[in-house]
N, CA, C and O atoms as a GROMACS GRO file, in nm:
protein
  608
    1MET      N    1   1.792   0.879   1.603
    1MET     CA    2   1.690   0.894   1.503
    1MET      C    3   1.725   1.011   1.413
    1MET      O    4   1.766   1.117   1.460
    2SER      N    5   1.708   0.991   1.286
    2SER     CA    6   1.736   1.099   1.193
    2SER      C    7   1.606   1.160   1.144
    2SER      O    8   1.505   1.092   1.129
    3SER      N    9   1.610   1.289   1.119
    3SER     CA   10   1.491   1.361   1.074
    3SER      C   11   1.510   1.400   0.928
    3SER      O   12   1.621   1.437   0.887
    4VAL      N   13   1.402   1.392   0.850
    4VAL     CA   14   1.407   1.434   0.710
    4VAL      C   15   1.298   1.536   0.686
    4VAL      O   16   1.211   1.556   0.770
    5SER      N   17   1.303   1.599   0.572
    5SER     CA   18   1.206   1.701   0.536
    5SER      C   19   1.064   1.645   0.532
    5SER      O   20   1.042   1.528   0.502
    6ASP      N   21   0.967   1.731   0.563
    6ASP     CA   22   0.826   1.692   0.555
    6ASP      C   23   0.775   1.693   0.412
    6ASP      O   24   0.666   1.642   0.386
    7GLN      N   25   0.851   1.748   0.321
    7GLN     CA   26   0.804   1.764   0.183
    7GLN      C   27   0.824   1.635   0.103
    7GLN      O   28   0.929   1.571   0.112
    8PRO      N   29   0.721   1.597   0.024
    8PRO     CA   30   0.736   1.482  -0.065
    8PRO      C   31   0.850   1.506  -0.163
    8PRO      O   32   0.882   1.620  -0.197
    9THR      N   33   0.912   1.397  -0.209
    9THR     CA   34   1.027   1.410  -0.297
    9THR      C   35   0.998   1.358  -0.437
    9THR      O   36   0.940   1.430  -0.518
   10VAL      N   37   1.036   1.237  -0.467
   10VAL     CA   38   1.034   1.183  -0.602
   10VAL      C   39   0.891   1.148  -0.646
   10VAL      O   40   0.812   1.093  -0.569
   11SER      N   41   0.861   1.180  -0.771
   11SER     CA   42   0.730   1.149  -0.829
   11SER      C   43   0.745   1.035  -0.928
   11SER      O   44   0.844   1.029  -1.002
   12GLU      N   45   0.648   0.944  -0.930
   12GLU     CA   46   0.649   0.836  -1.028
   12GLU      C   47   0.507   0.782  -1.049
   12GLU      O   48   0.416   0.811  -0.972
   13GLN      N   49   0.492   0.704  -1.154
   13GLN     CA   50   0.364   0.641  -1.183
   13GLN      C   51   0.353   0.513  -1.102
   13GLN      O   52   0.448   0.434  -1.095
   14VAL      N   53   0.237   0.491  -1.040
   14VAL     CA   54   0.211   0.369  -0.964
   14VAL      C   55   0.076   0.313  -1.005
   14VAL      O   56  -0.008   0.384  -1.059
   15PHE      N   57   0.055   0.186  -0.978
   15PHE     CA   58  -0.075   0.124  -0.994
   15PHE      C   59  -0.146   0.137  -0.859
   15PHE      O   60  -0.082   0.132  -0.754
   16VAL      N   61  -0.277   0.154  -0.862
   16VAL     CA   62  -0.354   0.174  -0.739
   16VAL      C   63  -0.446   0.055  -0.717
   16VAL      O   64  -0.525   0.018  -0.804
   17PHE      N   65  -0.435  -0.005  -0.598
   17PHE     CA   66  -0.518  -0.118  -0.558
   17PHE      C   67  -0.606  -0.069  -0.442
   17PHE      O   68  -0.565  -0.075  -0.327
   18PRO      N   69  -0.729  -0.021  -0.474
   18PRO     CA   70  -0.816   0.032  -0.368
   18PRO      C   71  -0.888  -0.079  -0.294
   18PRO      O   72  -0.949  -0.167  -0.355
   19LEU      N   73  -0.881  -0.074  -0.162
   19LEU     CA   74  -0.947  -0.175  -0.079
   19LEU      C   75  -1.010  -0.108   0.043
   19LEU      O   76  -0.950  -0.018   0.101
   20PRO      N   77  -1.129  -0.152   0.081
   20PRO     CA   78  -1.188  -0.099   0.205
   20PRO      C   79  -1.123  -0.167   0.326
   20PRO      O   80  -1.093  -0.286   0.322
   21LYS      N   81  -1.102  -0.092   0.430
   21LYS     CA   82  -1.053  -0.145   0.559
   21LYS      C   83  -0.916  -0.212   0.552
   21LYS      O   84  -0.886  -0.298   0.635
   22VAL      N   85  -0.833  -0.174   0.454
   22VAL     CA   86  -0.699  -0.232   0.443
   22VAL      C   87  -0.598  -0.119   0.424
   22VAL      O   88  -0.617  -0.031   0.340
   23THR      N   89  -0.492  -0.122   0.503
   23THR     CA   90  -0.383  -0.028   0.486
   23THR      C   91  -0.251  -0.105   0.478
   23THR      O   92  -0.241  -0.218   0.526
   24LEU      N   93  -0.154  -0.043   0.418
   24LEU     CA   94  -0.021  -0.102   0.404
   24LEU      C   95   0.079  -0.002   0.460
   24LEU      O   96   0.098   0.106   0.404
   25PHE      N   97   0.141  -0.037   0.571
   25PHE     CA   98   0.234   0.053   0.637
   25PHE      C   99   0.376   0.031   0.587
   25PHE      O  100   0.414  -0.082   0.554
   26PRO      N  101   0.456   0.139   0.582
   26PRO     CA  102   0.596   0.125   0.540
   26PRO      C  103   0.669   0.020   0.624
   26PRO      O  104   0.652   0.013   0.745
   27GLY      N  105   0.750  -0.061   0.556
   27GLY     CA  106   0.828  -0.163   0.625
   27GLY      C  107   0.751  -0.291   0.654
   27GLY      O  108   0.803  -0.381   0.720
   28THR      N  109   0.627  -0.300   0.606
   28THR     CA  110   0.547  -0.421   0.626
   28THR      C  111   0.519  -0.487   0.492
   28THR      O  112   0.546  -0.429   0.387
   29ALA      N  113   0.464  -0.607   0.497
   29ALA     CA  114   0.425  -0.679   0.375
   29ALA      C  115   0.288  -0.739   0.398
   29ALA      O  116   0.255  -0.780   0.509
   30LYS      N  117   0.209  -0.745   0.292
   30LYS     CA  118   0.076  -0.806   0.300
   30LYS      C  119   0.055  -0.896   0.179
   30LYS      O  120   0.088  -0.860   0.066
   31PRO      N  121  -0.001  -1.015   0.204
   31PRO     CA  122  -0.039  -1.103   0.092
   31PRO      C  123  -0.180  -1.067   0.045
   31PRO      O  124  -0.265  -1.028   0.125
   32PHE      N  125  -0.203  -1.080  -0.084
   32PHE     CA  126  -0.335  -1.055  -0.142
   32PHE      C  127  -0.371  -1.167  -0.238
   32PHE      O  128  -0.287  -1.211  -0.317
   33ASN      N  129  -0.495  -1.212  -0.232
   33ASN     CA  130  -0.548  -1.309  -0.328
   33ASN      C  131  -0.612  -1.227  -0.440
   33ASN      O  132  -0.710  -1.157  -0.416
   34ILE      N  133  -0.558  -1.236  -0.559
   34ILE     CA  134  -0.604  -1.156  -0.672
   34ILE      C  135  -0.691  -1.243  -0.762
   34ILE      O  136  -0.644  -1.343  -0.817
   35PHE      N  137  -0.818  -1.204  -0.777
   35PHE     CA  138  -0.912  -1.285  -0.855
   35PHE      C  139  -0.993  -1.205  -0.955
   35PHE      O  140  -1.048  -1.262  -1.049
   36GLU      N  141  -1.003  -1.073  -0.937
   36GLU     CA  142  -1.080  -0.990  -1.029
   36GLU      C  143  -0.997  -0.966  -1.155
   36GLU      O  144  -0.881  -0.928  -1.145
   37PRO      N  145  -1.055  -0.987  -1.275
   37PRO     CA  146  -0.976  -0.978  -1.400
   37PRO      C  147  -0.894  -0.850  -1.416
   37PRO      O  148  -0.779  -0.857  -1.460
   38ARG      N  149  -0.950  -0.734  -1.382
   38ARG     CA  150  -0.873  -0.610  -1.401
   38ARG      C  151  -0.751  -0.605  -1.309
   38ARG      O  152  -0.648  -0.549  -1.345
   39TYR      N  153  -0.764  -0.664  -1.189
   39TYR     CA  154  -0.649  -0.662  -1.098
   39TYR      C  155  -0.550  -0.773  -1.131
   39TYR      O  156  -0.430  -0.760  -1.102
   40ILE      N  157  -0.597  -0.882  -1.190
   40ILE     CA  158  -0.504  -0.983  -1.243
   40ILE      C  159  -0.417  -0.917  -1.349
   40ILE      O  160  -0.295  -0.935  -1.350
   41GLU      N  161  -0.481  -0.841  -1.439
   41GLU     CA  162  -0.408  -0.769  -1.542
   41GLU      C  163  -0.308  -0.670  -1.481
   41GLU      O  164  -0.193  -0.662  -1.523
   42MET      N  165  -0.354  -0.594  -1.381
   42MET     CA  166  -0.269  -0.493  -1.318
   42MET      C  167  -0.148  -0.557  -1.248
   42MET      O  168  -0.035  -0.510  -1.265
   43PHE      N  169  -0.171  -0.663  -1.170
   43PHE     CA  170  -0.060  -0.725  -1.099
   43PHE      C  171   0.035  -0.796  -1.194
   43PHE      O  172   0.156  -0.797  -1.170
   44ASN      N  173  -0.015  -0.855  -1.302
   44ASN     CA  174   0.074  -0.912  -1.404
   44ASN      C  175   0.164  -0.804  -1.461
   44ASN      O  176   0.285  -0.825  -1.477
   45GLU      N  177   0.106  -0.689  -1.492
   45GLU     CA  178   0.184  -0.577  -1.545
   45GLU      C  179   0.286  -0.528  -1.442
   45GLU      O  180   0.400  -0.498  -1.478
   46ALA      N  181   0.246  -0.519  -1.316
   46ALA     CA  182   0.338  -0.474  -1.211
   46ALA      C  183   0.455  -0.570  -1.197
   46ALA      O  184   0.570  -0.527  -1.182
   47ILE      N  185   0.428  -0.699  -1.203
   47ILE     CA  186   0.534  -0.800  -1.191
   47ILE      C  187   0.628  -0.792  -1.311
   47ILE      O  188   0.750  -0.798  -1.295
   48GLU      N  189   0.572  -0.779  -1.431
   48GLU     CA  190   0.653  -0.775  -1.554
   48GLU      C  191   0.738  -0.649  -1.563
   48GLU      O  192   0.853  -0.656  -1.609
   49THR      N  193   0.684  -0.534  -1.521
   49THR     CA  194   0.753  -0.406  -1.541
   49THR      C  195   0.822  -0.353  -1.416
   49THR      O  196   0.902  -0.259  -1.425
   50GLY      N  197   0.792  -0.413  -1.300
   50GLY     CA  198   0.850  -0.361  -1.176
   50GLY      C  199   0.781  -0.236  -1.125
   50GLY      O  200   0.835  -0.166  -1.039
   51THR      N  201   0.663  -0.206  -1.178
   51THR     CA  202   0.589  -0.088  -1.132
   51THR      C  203   0.538  -0.112  -0.990
   51THR      O  204   0.488  -0.220  -0.959
   52MET      N  205   0.552  -0.011  -0.906
   52MET     CA  206   0.506  -0.019  -0.768
   52MET      C  207   0.353  -0.017  -0.762
   52MET      O  208   0.288   0.038  -0.851
   53VAL      N  209   0.298  -0.077  -0.657
   53VAL     CA  210   0.153  -0.078  -0.635
   53VAL      C  211   0.124  -0.005  -0.504
   53VAL      O  212   0.182  -0.036  -0.400
   54ALA      N  213   0.033   0.092  -0.511
   54ALA     CA  214  -0.013   0.164  -0.392
   54ALA      C  215  -0.141   0.097  -0.345
   54ALA      O  216  -0.238   0.085  -0.420
   55VAL      N  217  -0.142   0.053  -0.219
   55VAL     CA  218  -0.262  -0.005  -0.159
   55VAL      C  219  -0.333   0.110  -0.090
   55VAL      O  220  -0.290   0.158   0.014
   56ALA      N  221  -0.444   0.154  -0.153
   56ALA     CA  222  -0.513   0.274  -0.108
   56ALA      C  223  -0.644   0.238  -0.038
   56ALA      O  224  -0.721   0.155  -0.086
   57LEU      N  225  -0.667   0.302   0.074
   57LEU     CA  226  -0.791   0.281   0.147
   57LEU      C  227  -0.906   0.344   0.068
   57LEU      O  228  -0.906   0.464   0.043
   58SER      N  229  -1.003   0.261   0.031
   58SER     CA  230  -1.117   0.314  -0.045
   58SER      C  231  -1.225   0.358   0.050
   58SER      O  232  -1.241   0.302   0.159
   59ASP      N  233  -1.298   0.458   0.009
   59ASP     CA  234  -1.405   0.516   0.090
   59ASP      C  235  -1.527   0.530   0.000
   59ASP      O  236  -1.544   0.634  -0.065
   60PRO      N  237  -1.613   0.427  -0.006
   60PRO     CA  238  -1.727   0.430  -0.097
   60PRO      C  239  -1.820   0.550  -0.078
   60PRO      O  240  -1.883   0.594  -0.174
   61ALA      N  241  -1.829   0.604   0.043
   61ALA     CA  242  -1.914   0.721   0.066
   61ALA      C  243  -1.862   0.842  -0.012
   61ALA      O  244  -1.941   0.923  -0.060
   62ARG      N  245  -1.733   0.854  -0.023
   62ARG     CA  246  -1.675   0.965  -0.100
   62ARG      C  247  -1.704   0.949  -0.248
   62ARG      O  248  -1.721   1.047  -0.319
   63GLU      N  249  -1.709   0.824  -0.296
   63GLU     CA  250  -1.734   0.797  -0.437
   63GLU      C  251  -1.871   0.851  -0.479
   63GLU      O  252  -1.886   0.904  -0.589
   64SER      N  253  -1.970   0.838  -0.391
   64SER     CA  254  -2.104   0.882  -0.427
   64SER      C  255  -2.118   1.034  -0.423
   64SER      O  256  -2.207   1.089  -0.487
   65ARG      N  257  -2.030   1.103  -0.349
   65ARG     CA  258  -2.040   1.249  -0.337
   65ARG      C  259  -1.958   1.323  -0.441
   65ARG      O  260  -1.991   1.437  -0.474
   66GLN      N  261  -1.853   1.261  -0.493
   66GLN     CA  262  -1.761   1.332  -0.581
   66GLN      C  263  -1.735   1.249  -0.706
   66GLN      O  264  -1.759   1.129  -0.710
   67SER      N  265  -1.684   1.316  -0.809
   67SER     CA  266  -1.653   1.244  -0.932
   67SER      C  267  -1.502   1.237  -0.950
   67SER      O  268  -1.428   1.311  -0.887
   68GLY      N  269  -1.459   1.148  -1.037
   68GLY     CA  270  -1.316   1.133  -1.062
   68GLY      C  271  -1.263   1.003  -1.009
   68GLY      O  272  -1.309   0.956  -0.904
   69VAL      N  273  -1.168   0.944  -1.078
   69VAL     CA  274  -1.116   0.812  -1.044
   69VAL      C  275  -1.058   0.807  -0.903
   69VAL      O  276  -1.081   0.710  -0.832
   70LEU      N  277  -0.983   0.909  -0.862
   70LEU     CA  278  -0.917   0.904  -0.732
   70LEU      C  279  -1.000   0.964  -0.619
   70LEU      O  280  -0.953   0.969  -0.506
   71GLU      N  281  -1.120   1.009  -0.646
   71GLU     CA  282  -1.201   1.072  -0.543
   71GLU      C  283  -1.250   0.974  -0.438
   71GLU      O  284  -1.288   1.016  -0.329
   72PHE      N  285  -1.250   0.845  -0.467
   72PHE     CA  286  -1.300   0.748  -0.370
   72PHE      C  287  -1.190   0.675  -0.295
   72PHE      O  288  -1.217   0.579  -0.222
   73VAL      N  289  -1.065   0.719  -0.312
   73VAL     CA  290  -0.954   0.660  -0.236
   73VAL      C  291  -0.885   0.770  -0.157
   73VAL      O  292  -0.882   0.886  -0.198
   74ARG      N  293  -0.830   0.731  -0.044
   74ARG     CA  294  -0.754   0.827   0.036
   74ARG      C  295  -0.629   0.867  -0.040
   74ARG      O  296  -0.572   0.786  -0.114
   75ALA      N  297  -0.586   0.990  -0.022
   75ALA     CA  298  -0.472   1.044  -0.097
   75ALA      C  299  -0.339   0.983  -0.054
   75ALA      O  300  -0.247   0.974  -0.135
   76ILE      N  301  -0.328   0.941   0.072
   76ILE     CA  302  -0.202   0.882   0.121
   76ILE      C  303  -0.218   0.730   0.123
   76ILE      O  304  -0.318   0.678   0.174
   77ALA      N  305  -0.121   0.661   0.067
   77ALA     CA  306  -0.129   0.514   0.057
   77ALA      C  307   0.008   0.453   0.080
   77ALA      O  308   0.111   0.515   0.054
   78GLY      N  309   0.008   0.330   0.130
   78GLY     CA  310   0.131   0.252   0.137
   78GLY      C  311   0.163   0.202  -0.002
   78GLY      O  312   0.073   0.166  -0.078
   79CYS      N  313   0.292   0.199  -0.037
   79CYS     CA  314   0.329   0.162  -0.173
   79CYS      C  315   0.452   0.071  -0.170
   79CYS      O  316   0.543   0.090  -0.090
   80GLY      N  317   0.451  -0.030  -0.259
   80GLY     CA  318   0.565  -0.119  -0.258
   80GLY      C  319   0.575  -0.208  -0.380
   80GLY      O  320   0.497  -0.200  -0.475
   81GLU      N  321   0.675  -0.295  -0.373
   81GLU     CA  322   0.703  -0.389  -0.481
   81GLU      C  323   0.616  -0.512  -0.467
   81GLU      O  324   0.577  -0.550  -0.356
   82VAL      N  325   0.586  -0.575  -0.581
   82VAL     CA  326   0.501  -0.694  -0.584
   82VAL      C  327   0.585  -0.817  -0.609
   82VAL      O  328   0.672  -0.819  -0.697
   83GLN      N  329   0.558  -0.921  -0.531
   83GLN     CA  330   0.620  -1.052  -0.553
   83GLN      C  331   0.509  -1.152  -0.579
   83GLN      O  332   0.410  -1.156  -0.506
   84LEU      N  333   0.524  -1.231  -0.684
   84LEU     CA  334   0.429  -1.338  -0.712
   84LEU      C  335   0.457  -1.454  -0.619
   84LEU      O  336   0.570  -1.504  -0.613
   85MET      N  337   0.355  -1.496  -0.546
   85MET     CA  338   0.370  -1.609  -0.454
   85MET      C  339   0.318  -1.738  -0.515
   85MET      O  340   0.378  -1.844  -0.500
   86ASP      N  341   0.205  -1.727  -0.586
   86ASP     CA  342   0.142  -1.846  -0.644
   86ASP      C  343   0.050  -1.805  -0.757
   86ASP      O  344  -0.024  -1.708  -0.745
   87ARG      N  345   0.056  -1.878  -0.867
   87ARG     CA  346  -0.036  -1.855  -0.979
   87ARG      C  347  -0.115  -1.983  -1.001
   87ARG      O  348  -0.058  -2.090  -1.019
   88LYS      N  349  -0.246  -1.969  -0.998
   88LYS     CA  350  -0.334  -2.086  -1.014
   88LYS      C  351  -0.370  -2.106  -1.160
   88LYS      O  352  -0.359  -2.013  -1.240
   89PRO      N  353  -0.414  -2.228  -1.198
   89PRO     CA  354  -0.447  -2.256  -1.337
   89PRO      C  355  -0.556  -2.164  -1.396
   89PRO      O  356  -0.558  -2.140  -1.516
   90ASP      N  357  -0.645  -2.114  -1.311
   90ASP     CA  358  -0.752  -2.027  -1.361
   90ASP      C  359  -0.706  -1.882  -1.379
   90ASP      O  360  -0.787  -1.796  -1.415
   91GLY      N  361  -0.578  -1.853  -1.353
   91GLY     CA  362  -0.525  -1.718  -1.372
   91GLY      C  363  -0.521  -1.635  -1.244
   91GLY      O  364  -0.450  -1.535  -1.238
   92THR      N  365  -0.596  -1.676  -1.143
   92THR     CA  366  -0.590  -1.602  -1.017
   92THR      C  367  -0.452  -1.623  -0.956
   92THR      O  368  -0.379  -1.714  -0.993
   93MET      N  369  -0.418  -1.536  -0.861
   93MET     CA  370  -0.284  -1.544  -0.805
   93MET      C  371  -0.281  -1.493  -0.662
   93MET      O  372  -0.372  -1.423  -0.617
   94THR      N  373  -0.176  -1.530  -0.592
   94THR     CA  374  -0.147  -1.475  -0.461
   94THR      C  375  -0.019  -1.395  -0.477
   94THR      O  376   0.082  -1.445  -0.527
   95VAL      N  377  -0.025  -1.269  -0.432
   95VAL     CA  378   0.092  -1.183  -0.440
   95VAL      C  379   0.125  -1.130  -0.301
   95VAL      O  380   0.041  -1.130  -0.211
   96LEU      N  381   0.248  -1.085  -0.286
   96LEU     CA  382   0.292  -1.021  -0.163
   96LEU      C  383   0.337  -0.880  -0.202
   96LEU      O  384   0.421  -0.864  -0.289
   97VAL      N  385   0.280  -0.780  -0.136
   97VAL     CA  386   0.325  -0.642  -0.159
   97VAL      C  387   0.411  -0.602  -0.040
   97VAL      O  388   0.364  -0.596   0.074
   98GLN      N  389   0.539  -0.574  -0.068
   98GLN     CA  390   0.636  -0.534   0.034
   98GLN      C  391   0.644  -0.381   0.031
   98GLN      O  392   0.697  -0.323  -0.064
   99ALA      N  393   0.592  -0.317   0.136
   99ALA     CA  394   0.584  -0.170   0.138
   99ALA      C  395   0.721  -0.106   0.152
   99ALA      O  396   0.794  -0.132   0.248
  100SER      N  397   0.753  -0.021   0.056
  100SER     CA  398   0.878   0.054   0.060
  100SER      C  399   0.860   0.186   0.133
  100SER      O  400   0.956   0.244   0.184
  101GLY      N  401   0.736   0.235   0.137
  101GLY     CA  402   0.708   0.365   0.199
  101GLY      C  403   0.566   0.406   0.172
  101GLY      O  404   0.480   0.325   0.141
  102LYS      N  405   0.544   0.537   0.185
  102LYS     CA  406   0.410   0.588   0.159
  102LYS      C  407   0.417   0.695   0.051
  102LYS      O  408   0.519   0.762   0.032
  103VAL      N  409   0.304   0.709  -0.020
  103VAL     CA  410   0.296   0.805  -0.130
  103VAL      C  411   0.170   0.889  -0.116
  103VAL      O  412   0.074   0.851  -0.049
  104ARG      N  413   0.174   1.006  -0.181
  104ARG     CA  414   0.055   1.089  -0.196
  104ARG      C  415   0.012   1.075  -0.342
  104ARG      O  416   0.086   1.111  -0.433
  105LEU      N  417  -0.110   1.023  -0.363
  105LEU     CA  418  -0.163   1.007  -0.498
  105LEU      C  419  -0.211   1.144  -0.545
  105LEU      O  420  -0.298   1.204  -0.483
  106THR      N  421  -0.153   1.193  -0.656
  106THR     CA  422  -0.182   1.331  -0.697
  106THR      C  423  -0.275   1.342  -0.815
  106THR      O  424  -0.355   1.436  -0.820
  107SER      N  425  -0.268   1.250  -0.910
  107SER     CA  426  -0.356   1.259  -1.026
  107SER      C  427  -0.370   1.123  -1.092
  107SER      O  428  -0.281   1.039  -1.085
  108SER      N  429  -0.483   1.105  -1.156
  108SER     CA  430  -0.512   0.981  -1.226
  108SER      C  431  -0.446   0.984  -1.364
  108SER      O  432  -0.439   1.089  -1.428
  109LEU      N  433  -0.398   0.869  -1.408
  109LEU     CA  434  -0.335   0.856  -1.539
  109LEU      C  435  -0.402   0.743  -1.616
  109LEU      O  436  -0.467   0.658  -1.556
  110ASN      N  437  -0.388   0.742  -1.746
  110ASN     CA  438  -0.434   0.632  -1.832
  110ASN      C  439  -0.577   0.585  -1.805
  110ASN      O  440  -0.597   0.469  -1.769
  111PRO      N  441  -0.677   0.672  -1.820
  111PRO     CA  442  -0.815   0.632  -1.791
  111PRO      C  443  -0.868   0.522  -1.883
  111PRO      O  444  -0.972   0.463  -1.856
  112GLU      N  445  -0.796   0.494  -1.992
  112GLU     CA  446  -0.840   0.388  -2.084
  112GLU      C  447  -0.813   0.248  -2.030
  112GLU      O  448  -0.869   0.150  -2.081
  113LEU      N  449  -0.729   0.237  -1.927
  113LEU     CA  450  -0.700   0.106  -1.868
  113LEU      C  451  -0.815   0.060  -1.779
  113LEU      O  452  -0.893   0.143  -1.731
  114SER      N  453  -0.826  -0.069  -1.757
  114SER     CA  454  -0.933  -0.123  -1.672
  114SER      C  455  -0.902  -0.107  -1.523
  114SER      O  456  -0.991  -0.125  -1.440
  115TYR      N  457  -0.778  -0.074  -1.489
  115TYR     CA  458  -0.738  -0.053  -1.351
  115TYR      C  459  -0.684   0.088  -1.335
  115TYR      O  460  -0.662   0.159  -1.434
  116ILE      N  461  -0.662   0.130  -1.212
  116ILE     CA  462  -0.623   0.268  -1.184
  116ILE      C  463  -0.471   0.283  -1.183
  116ILE      O  464  -0.400   0.206  -1.118
  117THR      N  465  -0.424   0.383  -1.255
  117THR     CA  466  -0.284   0.424  -1.245
  117THR      C  467  -0.285   0.570  -1.199
  117THR      O  468  -0.377   0.645  -1.230
  118ALA      N  469  -0.182   0.608  -1.126
  118ALA     CA  470  -0.179   0.745  -1.074
  118ALA      C  471  -0.036   0.796  -1.066
  118ALA      O  472   0.060   0.719  -1.056
  119GLN      N  473  -0.026   0.926  -1.070
  119GLN     CA  474   0.102   0.990  -1.040
  119GLN      C  475   0.110   0.998  -0.889
  119GLN      O  476   0.012   1.031  -0.822
  120ALA      N  477   0.225   0.967  -0.834
  120ALA     CA  478   0.241   0.964  -0.689
  120ALA      C  479   0.371   1.031  -0.647
  120ALA      O  480   0.473   1.020  -0.715
  121LEU      N  481   0.365   1.100  -0.534
  121LEU     CA  482   0.483   1.160  -0.474
  121LEU      C  483   0.522   1.078  -0.352
  121LEU      O  484   0.439   1.054  -0.264
  122TRP      N  485   0.647   1.035  -0.346
  122TRP     CA  486   0.695   0.961  -0.228
  122TRP      C  487   0.704   1.057  -0.111
  122TRP      O  488   0.752   1.170  -0.125
  123ILE      N  489   0.658   1.012   0.004
  123ILE     CA  490   0.663   1.093   0.126
  123ILE      C  491   0.768   1.030   0.218
  123ILE      O  492   0.752   0.916   0.262
  124PRO      N  493   0.875   1.104   0.247
  124PRO     CA  494   0.979   1.047   0.334
  124PRO      C  495   0.928   1.031   0.477
  124PRO      O  496   0.847   1.111   0.524
  125GLU      N  497   0.975   0.929   0.544
  125GLU     CA  498   0.943   0.909   0.685
  125GLU      C  499   1.020   1.012   0.766
  125GLU      O  500   1.135   1.044   0.735
  126LYS      N  501   0.956   1.063   0.870
  126LYS     CA  502   1.022   1.163   0.954
  126LYS      C  503   1.134   1.101   1.037
  126LYS      O  504   1.237   1.165   1.060
  127THR      N  505   1.113   0.979   1.081
  127THR     CA  506   1.216   0.914   1.162
  127THR      C  507   1.236   0.772   1.112
  127THR      O  508   1.145   0.709   1.058
  128LYS      N  509   1.355   0.724   1.129
  128LYS     CA  510   1.388   0.586   1.098
  128LYS      C  511   1.423   0.518   1.228
  128LYS      O  512   1.515   0.560   1.298
  129LEU      N  513   1.351   0.412   1.260
  129LEU     CA  514   1.381   0.339   1.382
  129LEU      C  515   1.492   0.238   1.355
  129LEU      O  516   1.487   0.163   1.258
  130GLY      N  517   1.591   0.238   1.442
  130GLY     CA  518   1.697   0.139   1.433
  130GLY      C  519   1.645   0.005   1.481
  130GLY      O  520   1.536  -0.003   1.538
  131GLU      N  521   1.721  -0.099   1.459
  131GLU     CA  522   1.680  -0.235   1.497
  131GLU      C  523   1.655  -0.244   1.648
  131GLU      O  524   1.560  -0.310   1.689
  132GLN      N  525   1.737  -0.179   1.729
  132GLN     CA  526   1.718  -0.184   1.875
  132GLN      C  527   1.586  -0.120   1.915
  132GLN      O  528   1.517  -0.170   2.004
  133ALA      N  529   1.550  -0.009   1.852
  133ALA     CA  530   1.425   0.059   1.884
  133ALA      C  531   1.305  -0.029   1.846
  133ALA      O  532   1.206  -0.033   1.919
  134VAL      N  533   1.314  -0.098   1.734
  134VAL     CA  534   1.206  -0.187   1.691
  134VAL      C  535   1.191  -0.302   1.789
  134VAL      O  536   1.079  -0.338   1.825
  135ILE      N  537   1.302  -0.360   1.834
  135ILE     CA  538   1.297  -0.469   1.932
  135ILE      C  539   1.238  -0.419   2.063
  135ILE      O  540   1.154  -0.487   2.122
  136ALA      N  541   1.280  -0.302   2.109
  136ALA     CA  542   1.228  -0.246   2.234
  136ALA      C  543   1.078  -0.221   2.223
  136ALA      O  544   1.003  -0.246   2.317
  137GLU      N  545   1.034  -0.170   2.109
  137GLU     CA  546   0.890  -0.145   2.087
  137GLU      C  547   0.811  -0.275   2.090
  137GLU      O  548   0.702  -0.280   2.147
  138ARG      N  549   0.864  -0.379   2.029
  138ARG     CA  550   0.798  -0.509   2.026
  138ARG      C  551   0.789  -0.569   2.167
  138ARG      O  552   0.685  -0.622   2.206
  139VAL      N  553   0.898  -0.560   2.244
  139VAL     CA  554   0.899  -0.612   2.381
  139VAL      C  555   0.797  -0.537   2.467
  139VAL      O  556   0.724  -0.599   2.545
  140GLU      N  557   0.790  -0.405   2.452
  140GLU     CA  558   0.693  -0.327   2.528
  140GLU      C  559   0.550  -0.366   2.491
  140GLU      O  560   0.465  -0.378   2.578
  141GLY      N  561   0.525  -0.387   2.363
  141GLY     CA  562   0.392  -0.431   2.319
  141GLY      C  563   0.355  -0.566   2.377
  141GLY      O  564   0.242  -0.586   2.420
  142GLU      N  565   0.450  -0.660   2.380
  142GLU     CA  566   0.425  -0.792   2.439
  142GLU      C  567   0.401  -0.781   2.589
  142GLU      O  568   0.317  -0.853   2.644
  143ARG      N  569   0.475  -0.692   2.656
  143ARG     CA  570   0.454  -0.672   2.799
  143ARG      C  571   0.313  -0.621   2.826
  143ARG      O  572   0.247  -0.667   2.919
  144ARG      N  573   0.267  -0.525   2.746
  144ARG     CA  574   0.132  -0.471   2.763
  144ARG      C  575   0.027  -0.580   2.738
  144ARG      O  576  -0.074  -0.585   2.809
  145LEU      N  577   0.050  -0.663   2.641
  145LEU     CA  578  -0.044  -0.772   2.612
  145LEU      C  579  -0.051  -0.869   2.729
  145LEU      O  580  -0.160  -0.914   2.765
  146ILE      N  581   0.062  -0.901   2.790
  146ILE     CA  582   0.063  -0.990   2.906
  146ILE      C  583  -0.014  -0.927   3.022
  146ILE      O  584  -0.092  -0.995   3.088
  147VAL      N  585   0.006  -0.799   3.046
  147VAL     CA  586  -0.065  -0.729   3.153
  147VAL      C  587  -0.214  -0.732   3.128
  147VAL      O  588  -0.292  -0.758   3.220
  148LEU      N  589  -0.256  -0.705   3.006
  148LEU     CA  590  -0.399  -0.707   2.972
  148LEU      C  591  -0.457  -0.848   2.988
  148LEU      O  592  -0.569  -0.864   3.036
  149THR      N  593  -0.381  -0.949   2.948
  149THR     CA  594  -0.427  -1.088   2.958
  149THR      C  595  -0.443  -1.128   3.106
  149THR      O  596  -0.537  -1.200   3.140
  150GLU      N  597  -0.352  -1.083   3.190
  150GLU     CA  598  -0.359  -1.117   3.332
  150GLU      C  599  -0.480  -1.054   3.399
  150GLU      O  600  -0.531  -1.108   3.497
  151LYS      N  601  -0.526  -0.939   3.349
  151LYS     CA  602  -0.641  -0.871   3.408
  151LYS      C  603  -0.773  -0.940   3.376
  151LYS      O  604  -0.872  -0.917   3.446
  152THR      N  605  -0.777  -1.023   3.273
  152THR     CA  606  -0.904  -1.088   3.234
  152THR      C  607  -0.920  -1.223   3.297
  152THR      O  608  -1.020  -1.290   3.274
   0.00000   0.00000   0.00000
């Protein structure tokens, strides 16, 4: 396992997709059904320009206590590239966000847009798991599931 600095490195502009109860972890992918007009616009722009999308956990309770566009989303978010999976005749779409890593959302940009854009700092992972470690982790998880299933 290799270790890297705890300090964020490269900064770039990202689009922010705030969702309650949804997180996007590095190295994973999630499909999303996009139907709200502002997010249709945002994902179209992301696909056309290659801009990364940060899937940020929204916290509505924070929104009511504080002001500012980013005050209602968690500062750390999974971020990745967008792939168009399906576009329907009504303009809605299914996309897949493939997480490249995690970012710290630092400031809101372009408040005139209908969707959120932010400056983000990439946060390097402390360790990189090799393929063997991932397989071993998966096997251990399956073993635990079998043990739990046998107990019920």
